[in-house]
Structures are given as structure tokens and as C-alpha cells.
C-alpha positions as CSV (number, residue, x, y, z in Angstrom):
1,M,89.5,43.4,102.6
2,R,87.3,42.7,105.6
3,A,85.1,45.5,106.9
4,P,86.5,45.6,110.5
5,R,90.1,45.8,109.1
6,R,89.1,48.5,106.6
7,C,87.3,50.4,109.4
8,C,90.5,50.3,111.6
9,E,92.6,51.5,108.7
10,V,90.2,54.4,107.9
11,V,90.0,55.4,111.6
12,G,93.8,55.1,111.8
13,R,94.3,57.6,109.0
14,L,91.8,60.0,110.6
15,V,93.7,59.7,113.9
16,D,97.0,60.3,112.2
17,R,95.6,63.4,110.4
18,A,94.0,64.8,113.6
19,R,97.3,64.3,115.5
20,S,99.3,65.9,112.8
21,A,96.9,68.9,112.8
22,G,97.3,69.2,116.5
23,E,93.6,68.6,117.1
24,L,94.1,65.2,118.9
25,R,96.0,64.4,122.0
26,P,99.3,62.6,121.0
27,D,98.5,59.6,123.2
28,V,95.1,58.8,121.6
29,T,95.0,55.5,119.7
30,V,92.7,54.0,117.1
31,A,91.4,51.7,119.9
32,D,90.5,54.8,122.0
33,V,88.5,56.3,119.1
34,L,86.7,53.0,118.4
35,L,85.9,52.7,122.1
36,V,84.4,56.2,122.0
37,I,82.3,55.3,119.1
38,A,81.1,52.0,120.7
39,T,80.2,53.7,124.0
40,A,78.4,56.7,122.5
41,A,75.2,54.8,121.9
42,P,73.1,54.5,125.0
43,S,69.9,52.5,124.8
44,L,66.9,54.6,125.8
45,P,63.2,53.9,125.2
46,D,62.5,57.1,123.3
47,A,64.3,57.6,119.9
48,A,64.6,61.4,120.3
49,Q,66.0,61.0,123.8
50,Q,68.4,58.4,122.6
51,A,69.6,60.6,119.7
52,A,70.1,63.6,122.1
53,A,71.9,61.5,124.7
54,S,74.2,59.9,122.1
55,S,75.1,63.3,120.6
56,R,75.8,64.8,124.0
57,L,77.9,61.8,125.1
58,L,79.8,61.8,121.9
59,D,80.6,65.5,122.3
60,I,81.8,64.9,125.9
61,L,83.9,61.9,124.9
62,L,85.5,63.6,121.9
63,E,86.3,66.8,123.9
64,G,88.4,64.5,126.1
65,L,90.4,63.4,123.1
66,R,91.3,66.9,121.9
67,S,94.7,68.3,122.2
68,R,95.2,71.2,124.7
69,P,97.9,73.9,124.5
70,A,100.6,73.4,127.1
71,A,99.9,75.5,130.2
């Protein structure tokens, strides 16, 4: 099995499990999660700054995917 296809399958299972557990918004797709992963890697000249920025951006992006109790 090719790596990209395998990656999509693994992420798909994680998305399904997170949705079933109520931790992920019901409208989030595998493509959304892959987009978050792809965009969470800014290119900065300093490795420590890049690591910190990537971590913060990933936290922010993932927070937007989380399920919220109905108001």
C-alpha cells in the first residue's frame, strides 16, 4: 500500500474515533485534518522559534476542530 493512501486511512480512523468520542466537530473531514498538519509548519530562521511557532499554531488549529457542547 502506498504511503499517502496509508496515511489517509490512518488519519481517517483517528477522525472517526475522535468524532465518536465527541471530541471532534461532526463536520471535520480527513482533508481538514491533513490541511491542519500541512499548515502547522511555518518556516522561521531559528529552529527554536520555528518549533514554538509550529506548536502554537497547531494548538490553535486543533482547538478549532474540537467539538463544543450546544449552547
